[in-house]
C-alpha positions, 0 to 999 in steps of 0.5 A: 973366984973369977970368970974367963973367956971360953969356947963352945967346945969347953976350951978355957981361955979361948976367945969365942964370941956371941953374934953381938961381939961379947965373949963367951965366959965361964967361971969358978963358982958355976964350974963348981956347981956344974961339977956337982950336978953332973955327978948327980946326973951321971950317977942317976944315969948309971943306975937307970941305964946301966952305964955312964952317959956319953958327953953327947948325951950330957950336952943333949940333956943340958940343951933339952933342959935349957929350952924351958929356961930359954922360953922363960927368958932366963937365958942370955940371947945375944942380938943377931943370934939364934936362941941361946939353947939352940946354938951349935956346941 
Protein backbone atom coordinates (compact mmCIF):
# COMPACT_ATOMS: atom_id res chain seq x y z
CA UNK A 1 0.00 0.00 0.00
CA UNK A 2 1.30 3.39 -0.87
CA UNK A 3 0.62 7.02 -1.51
CA UNK A 4 0.72 8.85 -4.83
CA UNK A 5 0.41 12.42 -6.10
CA UNK A 6 -3.13 13.55 -6.79
CA UNK A 7 -5.10 16.56 -8.00
CA UNK A 8 -7.95 18.42 -6.33
CA UNK A 9 -10.34 17.00 -8.93
CA UNK A 10 -9.44 13.45 -7.84
CA UNK A 11 -7.12 12.59 -10.73
CA UNK A 12 -4.48 10.11 -9.59
CA UNK A 13 -0.81 10.51 -10.50
CA UNK A 14 -1.38 14.19 -11.27
CA UNK A 15 0.93 16.74 -9.80
CA UNK A 16 -0.82 19.55 -7.97
CA UNK A 17 0.83 21.35 -5.13
CA UNK A 18 0.00 23.09 -1.88
CA UNK A 19 1.05 26.76 -1.71
CA UNK A 20 4.17 25.64 0.18
CA UNK A 21 5.24 23.47 -2.79
CA UNK A 22 4.44 20.06 -1.29
CA UNK A 23 2.45 17.57 -3.38
CA UNK A 24 -1.19 16.77 -2.78
CA UNK A 25 -1.24 13.01 -2.08
CA UNK A 26 -3.73 10.17 -1.61
CA UNK A 27 -3.21 6.51 -0.83
CA UNK A 28 -4.57 2.98 -0.79
CA UNK A 29 -5.31 2.73 2.93
CA UNK A 30 -7.18 6.03 3.16
CA UNK A 31 -8.99 5.29 -0.12
CA UNK A 32 -10.27 2.02 1.36
CA UNK A 33 -11.53 3.84 4.46
CA UNK A 34 -13.15 6.53 2.31
CA UNK A 35 -14.94 3.92 0.17
CA UNK A 36 -16.51 2.45 3.30
CA UNK A 37 -17.64 5.69 4.88
CA UNK A 38 -18.97 7.04 1.56
CA UNK A 39 -21.05 3.88 1.10
CA UNK A 40 -22.55 4.49 4.55
CA UNK A 41 -23.20 8.17 3.76
CA UNK A 42 -24.83 7.32 0.41
CA UNK A 43 -27.05 4.62 1.95
CA UNK A 44 -28.14 6.98 4.75
CA UNK A 45 -28.77 9.84 2.32
CA UNK A 46 -30.92 7.55 0.12
CA UNK A 47 -32.96 6.42 3.13
CA UNK A 48 -33.44 9.97 4.42
CA UNK A 49 -33.80 11.97 1.18
CA UNK A 50 -35.07 9.32 -1.23
CA UNK A 51 -32.22 9.59 -3.71
CA UNK A 52 -28.47 9.28 -3.91
CA UNK A 53 -26.39 12.40 -3.19
CA UNK A 54 -24.64 14.19 -6.03
CA UNK A 55 -20.86 14.48 -6.09
CA UNK A 56 -21.29 18.17 -5.24
CA UNK A 57 -23.34 17.26 -2.15
CA UNK A 58 -20.72 14.70 -1.06
CA UNK A 59 -17.90 17.21 -1.46
CA UNK A 60 -19.91 19.88 0.38
CA UNK A 61 -20.61 17.43 3.20
CA UNK A 62 -16.96 16.45 3.53
CA UNK A 63 -15.94 20.11 3.61
CA UNK A 64 -18.64 20.85 6.22
CA UNK A 65 -17.32 18.05 8.43
CA UNK A 66 -13.71 19.13 7.84
CA UNK A 67 -14.29 22.65 9.16
CA UNK A 68 -14.52 21.29 12.71
CA UNK A 69 -11.38 19.20 12.27
CA UNK A 70 -9.54 22.20 10.91
CA UNK A 71 -10.50 24.31 13.90
CA UNK A 72 -9.17 21.56 16.18
CA UNK A 73 -5.82 21.66 14.34
CA UNK A 74 -6.24 18.17 12.88
CA UNK A 75 -5.74 19.20 9.22
CA UNK A 76 -2.57 20.23 7.43
CA UNK A 77 -2.58 23.91 6.47
CA UNK A 78 0.31 24.69 4.15
CA UNK A 79 2.29 27.85 4.77
CA UNK A 80 1.04 30.71 2.63
CA UNK A 81 -2.27 29.04 1.80
CA UNK A 82 -5.85 29.35 2.91
CA UNK A 83 -7.17 26.97 5.58
CA UNK A 84 -7.22 23.44 4.14
CA UNK A 85 -10.96 22.79 4.35
CA UNK A 86 -11.78 26.01 2.53
CA UNK A 87 -9.57 25.61 -0.56
CA UNK A 88 -11.42 25.28 -3.84
CA UNK A 89 -11.95 21.70 -4.98
